[in-house]
Residue, then its C-alpha position, 0 to 999 in steps of 0.5 A: m658101169p652098165l647093168k648086166l642082163v641074163f636071159l635063161g632058157r627060151l628067153e636066151d633064144l629070143a634075145g639072141e644071146p645069153e647076156r647083154e649089157v645095158p645102160t643103168v636105169s632105175s627099174v626093171s620095167q624101164i629095162i623091158d621098155a627099152l628092149e626090142p618089141d618081141l623080147a619086151a613082150a616075152l619078158s612082160g609075161e606074168r609067168i616070167k620071173c625076174a631076179l636082181n643079184g640072185v634075189l627074186v623081184h616082186d615089183r618091177d616098177a620099184g626104183v632099186l637098180k644101181d650100176g653093176d647090178e645083174v638082172a636075170f629073166l627066168p622062164p617058167v620051169s617044167g619037168g616031170 
């Protein structure tokens, strides 16, 4: 079962779609490395947050992913 990636906000525009499925790998860093260069660069920004099954991930290199997980990428939020 593949991983489900979710792109929110401006990241959806960069990805060209709100969601995509990718083969299972062990870490978020490996996901990012396998994406197209422009999207990978955007997702690597230090202000981009990542959530695994709804919980923020603090170590993108940790090997915690398993089949069927959802990985969401969240851009910085602004408001007034």
